[in-house]
C-alpha positions, 0 to 999 in steps of 0.5 A: 647693449646688454646682449652685446655687452657694450657700454650704453651711450645714453639713458635708454628710457630717454633714447626710446622716448625721443625716437618715438616722438620724432618718428611720430612727428615725421610719419605724420608730417610726411605720411611715410611709415618708419621701419626699423632694421635690427642690428645684425647680431641681435638674433632674439626677439627683443621687446619692441620699444619703438612701436614700429615694425622691426625687420631682422637680417634685411637691412640692405634691402630695406635701405635699397627700397627706402626714400630716406635713412635715419641713422646714429652710427652704423655700418649701414650708412655705407648702404645708404651711400651705395644706393644714393639714399638721403640720410638724416643723422639723429643726435641727442643731448642724452648721448655720450660726447664720444657717440655724439661727436661720431654722429656729427662727424658723419653728418659733416662728411656726408653733408647730410641733415643733422637732427637733435632729438632733444630739441623737439622743434624739428624744422623739417620742411622736406625730405632732404636730397643727398649730396652727390660729391660728398657721397662719392668722396665717402664711397671712395675713401671709406667703402671702395677697395683701392686697387692701386694699394698693393699692401697686404691687409695686415699692413694696411691695418697696421699703418692705420692703427699707428 
């Protein structure tokens, strides 16, 4: 966030502690390795606060080959929907209400599992399945180009802003 000059949505120390604890729990329970897809604008070697393998410029391939995707808020959610990968959304009491609300919204729209990292009692018994109807609606509403819409891109943008 410092590199991108973006407002922090949480306390970074709590953020990394909660994620590391959850990842450790999940890897142990399901015998799966969690890897991190770095934000595409981050081009420098960051300090690895996750203690996990971080991949740069490979998000689409990582999602395509994954069994499951963890997300807060990311355009890579679209890749999980396109490749029909289950998503677990990760929220926290530590996040700003705006950020938390966005996570909750996407979880509801996609009918996907929501985990609150602050709870530390994560009742996960299996890797969730994706909801085909919710994914198809999301794909059609947010990802696909509407070929019947003949407006120019500037008009579509203007109509959606106002």
